Steps between C-alpha positions, in 0.01 A plus 500: 500500500227238537129546445221244531244462225132408513605134450563332834873444567600672172744788540692724261863587565712775355870559533824312467668221698673736746171672583327161538755388755488827689120524522429128560491566878217752457311269269527212750368723780210607279417136416524395864255776596257375237525142623427621853193694375640843575377783276737566210341773286630540149509839333298525179391139456351489150139413429416187302378585148430148374246236589724197554 
């Protein structure tokens, strides 16, 4: 439901309000792991195609 982008702290979200409430626990665990410097690999992170 959530995917980070190449911009630091910029995420995309898809879904409706019910899904957001249901999956917020998993998102918070993912963010906590990042703040504690645990590896959180993301499937298919896109390459940057622009200079700035």
